[in-house]
Residue, then its C-alpha position, 0 to 999 in steps of 0.5 A: m178625188k172628191i165625191k159629192t152625194q145627192d139623193y133623188n128619192d131612193v136613188t143616190v147620185l155620187e158626183l165624182q171629181g178627179d181621176m179614178d185611180t189607186d188613190a181614190v179606191e178606198q174613198l169610193k168604196n167607203t162612200v158606196t158602202e155608206v150609201i147602200g147602208k142607208s137603203a138606197t135602191g139605186v146608185v148613179l156614178d156621175m162621171r162627168g168630172t172623171g177623165f181617167i180610170d186606171s186598173a184599180g179604178l176599173e176593179q173598184l167599178l166592178w166591186a161597186r157593181d157586185y156590191c150593189d147587186d148583192n144588196a138589192c141595188q142597181l149601179k149605173l154610170a152617167g156622163l162618161d167622157e170619151n177617154c173613159e168610154k174608150i178605157l171601158e171598151i178596150t177592157r171589154l167592160d163597156n157591156e158590164f155597166d148600164c151607161y147613160a150620156e146624161l145624168a138625168e137620163a140615168v136617174k129617170s131610168f130607175a122609175 
C-alpha cells in the first residue's frame, strides 16, 4: 500500500493506494500515529484507491478511529468504492465511521 499525506490546515488527508490488508496494517498504523503526533485535529482516509479491506484492515480502521478519539482527533473516511462499502455494511461497521462520497466533502465537514 502507498500512502500520501496532504495537509489542509489542521486536517490531514491520507490518500491510500492499494488493498487494506495484513501487509498494509503496520504502515497505516505508523502513518496515523505520526500524523496525530504532529497535532492534527482531523484525519481523512481517502479510500478512492482502495478496492479491498480484509479483517486485518477492518481491525486497523477501528484502531485508527479509537486512537484518534483518544488523542482529541476525528477520523473520517472518503471515497469508498462499492466493494469497500459492502464490506463495512456486511460487518456492520458502516455506522462506526463518518463516511463521505467525496474527499472535499469530508475535509469541509471539519469546518
